[in-house]
N, C-alpha and C positions, 0 to 999 in steps of 0.2 A: 223359178228358183227362189226369188225373193220372197214369194208367198210361203214356200216351204220353210225357209229359214225363220220367218216371222212366227210361223206356227210352232216350230220347234223351240223357240225361245220362250214360249208361254209356260207358266208354272204347271198347268194341267196337261203337260205334254205326254205323259206316260202312255196313255192309250193311243196317242197318235204316232209315237215313234215306231211301235210294233206294227208291221205291215199286215195287211189282210192275207188270207190264204191264196189270193190271186197271184200266181207266180209271175204274171206278166207285168205286175206293178213294180216299178223300181223307184226307190226313194231319191237316189241321185243318178239321174240320167247323164249328167256330166260332172266334172270335178267340182265339188261343192266349195263355196266361198269360205265356209267355216266347217271343215271336216270333223273337228272334235266336238261339235255340238251333238252329233250322233253318238259318239263314244260316251260323252258325259251322261246323256239320258239313259243309255243302256246300263251304265253303272248304278243308276238310281232305281233299277228294277228291284222290287222287294216281293215278299210273299203275297202282299196285298195288291201288288201292281205287276203281276207276271201273267204270261199267257202260255199257250201250248207251243209258242214259237221262241220265246226268250224266258229263261228261268234259271234259278240257282240250283245246282246239283244237291240233292238232299244228303248224299253221302260225303260230298266234298264241298263245304260251304264257300270256298274261295273260287269255285268254278262257275262261270256264267255260261250256260249252254245256249247257243244260237242255233236253233233247230232248222230254220229256214236257210237254204243254201245261198239264195240271192242276198239276203241280209248279211250273212257271214262274209260274202265276197265284198260287200260294201264296207264292212268294218275293216277288212284287210286293205282295201284300196285307200280308205280314209287315213289309216295309220301309216301306210307306206308312203303316201304323198308327203306327210309331215307338214311343217310350217312353210307357207310360201315366202320366198325371198325375191327381192327385186333386183339386186345388184350382186356382182361378183362372178365367180366361176364355179362350175361343177364338172365332174368327170363321169362320162358314160362308159360302161364296159360292154363289150360285145364279144361273142365267140364266133369264129369263122368255121367253115366246113371242115378245115383241117385241124380243128380244136385249138388253134392259136388264139391268144388273147389280145384284143386291141382296145386301146383307151383313146377317147376323144374328149378334149377339153372344150367346154361350151360356156359361152358368156351369157348371162342373164341381163346384161345392161343393154337397153334398147339402142343407145347411141353407139355402142361398140359391139355389134353382132359378130361373135367369133366362134368358129368351129374348127379347132386345130387338132389334127391327128398326132398323137404322141408316138414316139418310137416303139416298135414292137417289143413285146416281152416273150420270154421262152414259153413254149406251149406247155411245158411241164410245171410251170409255176402256179401256185394257188394263192390268190390274193386274199389277205385278211381284211384290209381296208385301205382307203386312199385318203390322204390329207392334202390340203392346199393352203398355201400361205396367203389366204384372202385377207387383205387389210387395205384400207383406203390410202395409207401412206407408203405403200410399196409400189415402185415403178413396175410397169408391165414386163420390162426386160429382166427384173429381179424376181419375178414370180417363180415359186418352186412347187412342183408336184412331188409328193412323197408317197411311195407305195410300200406298205408293210405286207410281207408275205406270211403265210401260215407257217410259223416258225419264228425265228428272230431276225431274219435278214430284212434290210431296208434298201430301197433304191430311190435315187433322187433324179429329178430332171428339171432343167430350166427351159421350157418350151419356146420362149421368145428371146432367149439370149443370142447375142451376135456371134458368140463363140461356138454355137452349136447346141443341139437339144438331145444329145445322147444320154443314156442312163448312167449314173454313177452308182455302182453297187457297193454297199457297205456291209461287211461281215461284222456283225455285232458280237460275235463269239458267245452267243447265248445270253447276252446281258439284257435282252428284252423279253418280256412275257410273251410266249408263243401264241396265246389266244386273246391277248388284249389289244385294244385299239391304239393307234397313233393319232395325236391331235396337234393342231397348230395353235399356239398361244399368241394372241395379238399383243398381250401385255408384255410377255417375255421375248417376243419375236423369235421363238424357237419352236421346233417340233418336240413334243413331250410324249413319254410313255413310261411304263413301269417295268421293273425287273421281275423275274419269275417269282421271287419271294414276296414281292410287293413292298419290300423295305427300302428300295432305292428308286429315286426318280431318274429316269434316263432322258437326257436332253441333247439336242442337236442344233447348233447354231447355223443360221442361213448365210452367213458371210463367207462364202467360199467361191473359188473360181475353178479349182481343179480338185481331183479326187484326194490328193495328198493334204488338201486344206480341211477336209472333213474330219473332225475330231469329236466323236460323241463323249459325253461326260456323265458320270453317275453322282448323285447327291443322296446322302443318307436321310431317310425320313424318320423323325423321332417323335415320341409322344410325351406329354407332360405326365409325371407320376401321379399327379392329383386328378388326372382326367378319368372319367368313368370307363375309358377303354379297358383298363385293367380288370375291372369287374365284368365288363362285357365279354372279354376273352375267356373268362372262367365260367360264364353261365350261358349266354345266348349262343355262343359258337359251338356248344356241345352238339347241337342238332345238325350242324353243318360240317362236322369233322370228316365225314366220308364223302362229301360232295365235291364236285368240280367247281372251280372259281375262276372268274375272269375279272381283271382290274381295269377300270376305265377312268381316265382323267377327263375333266370337263371344265371349261372356262365360262363364267357367267358374262353377260353383256357389260358388267362393271369391272371385269377383270379378276373377280374372285375365282379361286380354283377349288374343285371338289374331287375327291377320290371315291369312286363307287365300286364296291366289291359285290359282284353278282354271283349268287350261289345257285347251281343247278344240280339236278339229280336225274337218274333214269327211273322211270316208273315201271317196276316189275310186277306190281300187284294186278294191273289190268291189262295183261298181255293177251292179245288176240291175234290169231293168224300169224304168229311169230313176229309181231310188231311190238317194239319197245320204243317209247318216246321220251323225250327230254322234258322235264318240268322245272319251273322256277320255284325255288324254296324261299328266297328272300334276298334282301340287300342290306349292306351296311354303308353309310355315307360319312365321309370325313371332310372337314375343311382343311385345305392344304396351303401352307405358306411355301411357295415354290422357290423362294429365295433362301429362307432360313431352314426349311425342311420340317417345320413344325406340323404335326398331324393331330387334329382334334375331332373326336367323334361328335356327330350332331344328328338331331332328329327334326331340325327346323331349318329349311333353306329359304323361308319366307315366301314371296310371291313367285318364286322360280319353279320351273319344272325341267326335268332332265330327260333327254332322249337317248336310248341305247339301242344299237343295232349293228349291222355289219358295215359301219362306216364311222366317220368321226363322231364320237359322242358330243352332243352339244346341249346348250342350256338357253332357254328363253324365259321371258316374263310371262306368267300365266295370263295377265291382263292384256297381253298383246293380241290374243285371239280368243273370241268367244268359244266356250266349251272346255278350255284347258283348265285343269285343276292345279292350284298352287301346291307347293310342297309335295310333288308327286314325281314318280319316275314312269315314263312310257317306254315299254320294251317290246321289241319285235324280233322275229327270226324263227327259231325252233318252237317258240310259243309267243303269242301276243297277249299283252295285258297292261295293267296300270297298278303301280304300287304306291300306297299312301305311306310316306316316310314317318309321319307322326304316330300313326297307329300300328305301323309295321305290318300292314296287311296287303297282300297282293291279290288282285282279281284277274284271273287268267281266262281268256275266251276259248270256249270249246265248241266244236261242231256237233251236229246231231248224232254222229257216231261216237261221241264222247272222247274224241281225239283233239289235241290242242290245235287251235287255229294257227297256221304257220305258213312260211313262205321261204323258198330257196332263191328268190330273185336277188340280184345285186344291182345297186345298193339298196338296203332296206330304208335308209333315210337319205334325202338329198344332202349333198355336202353343205355344211353351214356356210352361208354367203355373207358378204359385207353388207351392212345396213347403212 
């Protein structure tokens, strides 16, 4: 494995990243130490450095076709594993034979190996994402697991509380975006999400003991009139007007907040065998002051990269792991790809059948853990 990583890190890696036609050869026979090295070098594929296995689609320049099924699977695994974390908790989701949903809270801390089964959820519920109040300064008894369902409802659970670990169900009355994620802010010590319009910040304080103590709040998000957002809304958004949108809040390691608007559309042009698939058209990124509500459009988040999927959106420093690209968004789900925020270009991975590389597994990213 170490020899493979060393070889991948060399500048002349292009011809080595693409595997031979031998289907028995696997680049990563086990989980790689630096999974994004593979992604980075695939993104460097050009017309002068392409093979019959990896190449850009001539008709759609933003599509990187991975013809080899084994390599496509390795890309899916590498992006699904995400960034490794050493400490904190994550939630595993399982479906039983009767189609009921069970959640298990698992600790990644070697000194505190925990596998705690959470109370059962209704079999009819559809989970949008799970968020955890992972923070070094929170006592184990005060740890909160929040489940956002497909819709606007949210349920909370304190699995280690002495008063019990049942779910507290919150009817948000439609005040939460039905398709956007719920995140935990270490800085604010609150769960955060967005309203369906994207104009309001939804927050939920963790200091509660009973259901009557849970009081969500809405905060208006405003933009500066001199901000280029006004021009942006009149120009760049024209191509997104008929698209679906999900809004995602994310917190950087330093406590800075970003709002990411993810625009998708259905591809009707290349429909085969009655199959219509979802495609990513682009992203808009804003810096958010979660206290004052100020919203500022940006094309530069520095050394950071953002991860979006069917779990908490999260943000890490690109220099924290070889292969990560700064000022980028990594997205997974109905399609896998990488978006360069500065150039506003998305590279989506496709299979040999010209369909997006995708996954229906949950979760797409590991829950962000304490560092």
